[in-house]
N, C-alpha and C positions, 0 to 999 in steps of 0.2 A: 091395215091388216090386223085385226084383233088386238090393237094396242101395242104392236111391235114396231114402233116408229124408228128404232135404231137398227132394225134388221132390213137389209136391202137385197134385192136380187137383180143383177144386171148381167145379161148374156155376154157382155164384153169384159166382165171382171170374174175371173175364176170360173168361166163357163156357166155363170148364173147361179152358182152356189150361194146359199144364205151367208151373207157377210155382215160385218159391223160397219154401219154408216158409209157404205160405198168404198171402204178400204179393202185392201187385199188381206184381210184377216177374217177367215171363215169362222162361223159359229162352231163348226166341228173342231177346230183347233182349241177354242176356249173350253169346250166340253171335255176334250181330251186332257187338257192341262189340269182342270179341276179334278177329273177322274183319277189322275195320277198324283194327286196330293198337293198341287200348288194352291196357295191361298190367293185371294183376290189381290192382296197387296203385292205378292210376288209376281203375279201376272201383270199388274200395272207397272211394276218396276221393269219387267222384261219388255213390255210393249207400251212405251210412254204415250202413244197416241190414243190409247184406250182410257176410258173412264169407268169407275166402279159400276155405274148403271149399265154400261155396255155388257159387262160380265154378267150381271144379274139378269138382264134381258135375254142374253144368249142362252142362259140356263132355262129361263122360262119358255123361250121359243123351242128349245130342244125337247122339253117336257111336253109341250103342246104337240109338237110334230110327231112324237112317237106314241102319243095316246091313241090306242086303237081298241076296238071292240071285236072280240072273236065270237061269232055265232056258231053254236054247235047244235045241229038238228036233234030233236028228241030221239032217244033210243040209240044214239051214236056215242060210244065211249070216247072220251077225249083224253 
């Protein structure tokens, strides 16, 4: 899937949410931790099963997932 080899989706793990390498660590948790100021090093210390590339790929996946295009018809104020 677009180079996201560490991001998995399994209906039996957290209801199919995007997770890291089949673990019960969702991408959304990592994004939330970074958004609230944790460094990669702090995240790795808190979650020793993670690797730095897991965090980087989670952030890249999140950026890809929310990339959207809004089309506004001509003549319509947005």
